[in-house]
C-alpha atoms as one frame of an Amber mdcrd trajectory, in Angstrom:
protein
  -8.354   2.194  10.140  -9.216   2.659   6.524  -9.331  -1.099   4.536  -6.151
  -1.943   3.639  -3.099  -3.844   4.634  -2.792  -4.460   8.998   0.066  -2.088
   9.542   2.509  -1.890  12.700   2.567   1.488  14.041   6.005   1.787  12.250
   5.366   0.859   8.886   3.259   4.532   8.839   3.750   6.839   6.643   4.642
  10.148   7.695   3.166  14.057   7.597   4.946  17.142   6.543   5.488  17.910
  10.048   6.721  14.092  10.611   3.946  12.571  12.746   2.762   9.634  12.188
  -0.151   8.932   8.871  -2.196   6.089  10.191  -3.814   6.066   6.682  -1.153
   5.207   4.369   2.397   2.849   4.762   5.723   4.448   5.134   6.408   2.321
   1.799   4.045   4.936   0.003   3.645   7.573   2.204   6.025   9.917   3.602
   7.342  13.545   4.496   2.966  14.214   3.588   3.853  13.210  -0.071   3.520
   9.743  -1.970   6.922   8.568  -3.081   5.440   7.311  -6.865   3.015  10.102
  -7.204   2.152   8.598 -10.531   2.208   4.856  -9.677  -1.789   3.144 -11.505
  -3.466   1.457  -9.412  -2.370  -1.813 -11.855   1.272  -0.812 -11.084   0.600
  -0.744  -7.517  -1.194  -3.821  -7.475   1.344  -5.746  -9.722   4.417  -4.258
  -7.399   1.852  -6.457  -3.978   1.775  -9.228  -6.310   5.743  -9.661  -7.294
   6.423  -8.684  -3.075   4.693 -10.831  -1.988   5.375 -14.106  -3.891   9.326
 -13.031  -3.989   9.391 -11.603  -0.041   6.891 -13.264   1.763   6.828 -16.656
   0.050   3.275 -16.591  -0.820   1.432 -18.560  -3.601   0.726 -16.525  -6.731
  -3.128 -17.236  -6.330  -3.136 -16.028  -2.526  -1.060 -12.711  -3.541  -3.624
 -12.031  -6.366  -6.131 -12.511  -5.227  -5.128 -10.168  -1.865  -3.763  -7.266
  -4.184  -7.179  -6.960  -5.961  -9.442  -6.974  -3.308  -7.606  -4.875  -1.097
  -5.843  -2.040  -3.387  -8.685  -1.016  -5.578 -10.463  -0.052  -1.581  -7.946
   1.614  -0.098  -7.900   5.019   0.076  -5.478   5.846  -2.685  -7.670   5.032
  -5.631 -10.906   5.960  -4.194 -11.100   8.494  -6.233 -10.956   6.623  -9.510
C-alpha cells in the first residue's frame, strides 16, 4: 500500500470498471477519476486539517503534523 493514511477496504476509491483502487480513497477518486481534479496539494492539506480537527477531534497541532507529513508524499502529488 502506498504511503498515506491507512484505509479500511470500504474506503478505497474505484476504477472505471468499479473495481477497488487501493492507491486512492473514495473521497478523492471514484470511477477512475479524481472528484476534484483541480484541487491543489495546499487545498488538500487545509481540508484534511479541518476534517481532522472538526470531525475526528484531533488536536490542531497533531492534524497539521499529519497532513503536512503525509499528503505531500501521496502518489497524486508525486510529480509536483
